[in-house]
C-alpha positions in Angstrom: 0.1 0.1 -0.1 1.1 3.9 -0.4 0.1 6.8 0.4 -0.6 9.8 -2.4 0.7 12.9 -0.8 2.1 16.2 -3.2 3.3 19.2 -3.6 0.3 21.4 -3.2 2.1 24.8 -3.8 2.8 23.7 -7.3 -0.7 24.2 -7.6 -1.6 27.6 -6.2 0.1 29.6 -3.4 -3.7 30.0 -2.3 -4.1 26.8 1.0 -7.6 26.7 0.0 -6.9 26.3 -3.8 -4.7 23.9 -3.0 -6.6 21.9 -1.1 -9.9 21.8 -3.2 -7.9 20.8 -6.1 -6.0 17.5 -3.4 -9.7 16.5 -2.9 -11.1 17.0 -6.7 -8.6 13.8 -7.3 -8.9 12.1 -3.6 -5.3 13.2 -2.0 -5.3 13.2 1.4 -2.0 14.4 1.4 -0.1 16.9 2.0 3.8 17.4 2.1 4.4 21.3 3.2 6.9 23.4 1.2 4.6 26.8 1.1 1.4 28.7 1.5 0.8 32.1 0.0 4.1 32.3 -1.4 6.4 32.4 1.9 8.2 29.1 2.8 6.9 26.9 5.8 10.1 28.3 8.0 8.8 31.5 7.3 5.8 31.2 7.9 4.2 33.3 11.9 2.6 31.0 14.0 -1.2 31.7 12.7 -0.4 31.3 9.4 0.2 27.2 10.9 -2.8 27.5 13.0 -4.7 28.8 10.1 -3.6 26.3 7.5 -3.1 23.6 10.3 -6.9 23.9 11.3 -8.1 24.1 7.0 -6.5 20.4 7.1 -8.2 19.4 10.1 -11.6 21.1 8.7 -10.8 19.1 5.4 -9.0 15.4 6.5 -6.1 16.2 5.0 -2.5 15.2 6.5 0.7 15.6 6.7 3.5 13.4 5.2 6.6 15.4 5.9 7.6 19.0 6.2 9.4 19.8 3.1 11.6 21.6 4.1 14.7 23.5 2.4 17.3 22.4 5.3 20.6 21.4 3.7 20.0 23.9 0.2 22.4 26.4 1.6 26.4 25.9 0.3 28.8 24.2 2.8 30.8 26.4 3.2 28.1 29.1 5.0 28.0 29.1 8.9 26.1 25.6 10.0 24.6 27.0 13.7 22.3 29.3 12.1 21.0 26.6 9.7 20.8 24.8 12.6 18.3 27.0 14.3 15.6 26.8 11.4 16.3 23.2 11.5 14.9 23.4 14.5 12.2 25.2 13.5 11.2 22.3 10.8 11.8 19.8 13.8 9.1 21.7 16.1 7.1 22.1 12.7 6.7 18.4 12.1 5.7 18.0 15.7 3.4 20.3 15.8 0.8 18.8 12.7 1.8 15.5 14.1 3.7 14.0 10.8 7.2 13.8 12.4 8.8 13.6 9.1 11.4 16.2 7.9 12.6 16.4 3.8 16.6 17.5 4.0 19.5 18.1 1.4 23.1 17.5 2.1 24.4 20.4 0.6 25.4 22.5 -1.7 29.1 21.9 -3.1 30.6 25.4 -5.2 30.8 25.0 -8.0 34.1 23.2 -9.8 34.8 22.0 -6.7 35.5 18.2 -5.8 32.9 17.2 -3.8 35.5 14.1 -1.8 37.5 17.7 -1.2 34.1 18.6 1.4 32.9 15.0 2.7 33.5 15.4 6.3 31.7 18.2 6.8 28.3 16.9 4.9 28.6 14.1 7.1 29.6 15.8 10.1 26.4 18.2 9.8 24.6 15.2 8.5 25.3 13.7 11.7 24.0 16.9 13.6 21.0 16.8 12.0 20.7 13.4 12.8 21.2 13.4 16.1 19.2 16.7 16.7 16.1 15.0 14.9 16.1 11.6 16.8 16.0 13.0 19.8 12.8 14.6 19.0 11.7 11.5 17.4 11.8 12.6 14.0 12.9 11.1 11.1 15.1 12.9 7.8 14.2 11.9 4.3 17.4 12.6 2.5 16.6 13.8 -1.0 19.3 13.9 -3.9 19.6 17.0 -6.1 21.4 18.8 -8.7 24.1 20.5 -7.3 24.4 19.3 -3.5 27.1 16.2 -2.3 23.8 13.5 -2.6 23.4 14.6 -6.5 24.1 10.7 -7.7 23.7 7.6 -5.4 27.1 6.5 -4.3 27.2 10.0 -2.6 23.8 9.3 -1.0 24.5 5.9 0.2 27.8 7.1 1.3 26.0 9.9 3.4 23.4 7.1 5.2 25.7 4.3 5.4 28.6 7.1 7.5 25.6 8.3 9.8 24.1 5.5 10.7 21.2 6.5 12.2 17.6 5.3 11.6 16.0 8.9 12.0 18.1 9.3 8.1 16.9 7.8 4.7 16.9 8.3 1.5 13.6 10.1 -0.1 14.0 8.8 -3.5 13.7 11.3 -6.8 14.0 9.7 -10.4 14.2 13.1 -12.0 16.8 13.9 -10.0 19.0 11.5 -11.2 18.0 11.1 -14.8 19.3 14.8 -14.8 22.2 14.7 -13.6 23.0 11.6 -15.3 22.9 8.7 -13.2 21.0 5.5 -15.0 18.0 4.8 -12.6 19.1 1.1 -12.5 22.3 2.2 -11.1 20.3 4.7 -8.9 18.1 1.7 -7.5 20.5 -0.6 -6.6 22.5 1.3 -4.8 19.6 2.9 -2.7 16.8 0.8 -2.3 17.6 -0.6 0.7 17.0 3.1 2.2 14.7 4.6 0.9 12.0 5.2 2.7 10.2 7.5 0.7 9.4 8.5 -2.3 9.3 12.1 -5.4 7.4 11.0 -8.1 8.9 13.3 -10.8 9.9 11.9 -14.2 11.5 13.4 -16.8 12.1 13.0 -20.2 16.1 12.4 -21.5 15.5 13.3 -24.5 13.8 16.9 -24.5 15.4 17.5 -20.5 12.1 18.1 -19.5 10.4 16.6 -16.5 7.1 14.9 -17.5 4.1 12.8 -16.2 4.9 9.4 -14.6 5.1 7.1 -17.4 6.2 9.4 -20.0 10.1 9.3 -19.2 13.0 7.5 -18.0 12.1 7.1 -14.3 10.5 4.0 -14.3 8.8 4.9 -11.3 6.0 1.9 -11.5 8.2 -0.3 -11.5 10.2 1.0 -8.9 7.1 1.9 -6.7 6.2 -2.1 -7.1 9.3 -3.3 -6.2 8.9 -1.6 -3.0 6.0 -1.9 -2.3 6.7 -5.9 -2.8 9.5 -5.5 0.1 6.9 -4.2 2.6 6.8 -0.4 1.8 3.4 1.3 3.6 5.1 4.9 2.7 4.2 8.1 1.0 4.7 8.2 -2.9 4.4 12.3 -3.0 3.4 13.8 -6.0 6.3 17.2 -7.5 5.9 17.2 -11.1 6.9 20.4 -12.1 5.8 20.4 -15.5 5.9 24.1 -15.7 8.2 25.3 -13.7 11.4 23.3 -12.1 13.9 26.2 -10.6 16.4 25.3 -8.5 14.2 26.4 -5.2 10.6 26.2 -6.5 8.2 24.2 -8.9 5.3 24.9 -10.2 2.3 22.8 -12.3 -1.4 24.8 -11.4 -4.7 22.6 -11.2 -4.8 21.7 -14.7 -1.3 19.6 -15.1 -1.5 19.0 -12.1 -4.6 16.7 -12.4 -2.6 15.7 -15.1 0.5 14.2 -13.1 -2.1 12.1 -10.4 -3.5 11.1 -12.9 -0.9 9.5 -15.0 0.0 8.9 -11.1 -2.3 6.9 -10.4 -2.1 4.5 -13.9 0.7 3.9 -13.9 0.2 2.1 -9.9 -2.9 0.3 -11.6 -1.0 -1.0 -14.6 1.5 -2.8 -11.5 -1.9 -4.2 -9.4 0.6 -1.6 -6.7 -2.5 -0.1 -4.1 -2.4 2.8 -3.1 -5.1 5.6 -0.9 
């Protein structure tokens, strides 16, 4: 069984519109990245109280806090970033969703990532230790330009940190974008995948596409997860119209295309979802 979630800010900045569109597609979970044009970590207490009340009224829960933690340069100061991380943990508990998406720090362009390995591991171990103390699990997402942009380095982080509070949020499109084969990435990480981002990628046009239209093998990967006992979230992050470094947008109509495509792929391989 998989639970379908979504980065609802890909639909519209307005949380009411977000939840209306999710309801149209029978999606009852949100990966909370932003509302009202503001990042989840920059909203004030009233914003969070209102959004939580709205979600409860609609019967919607969070799959995770889709935080930008780890989306700073490895050469940037770490201590101020820990303060934002602690805010993310606080919100995860506030929303009764003890899960936070994180990244593994941007490497200066042209630098050998290996030169920064020690500091990356130190920082990720610190984040995992703090999260474990709070009972929160971290989902480490792979992304272009960060230390963990290829599977070998994602695996290196997870094995070096060696914490039950840190696992992989597998993003097929992001691996394809950096030229890594899905087979190679999956073989390395499949035992550590605890969260899945549904974003497919056409390697000929170099564009994000609906699930099943690219080279991401999304249905096969999710089926493999479920066959091994996975009972977690598969989160729509289509990026069909805009796909920037810190922002993605799909819009209500194309989001509907993305939701239908995912469900069609899951139906095709016999994976149950809700």
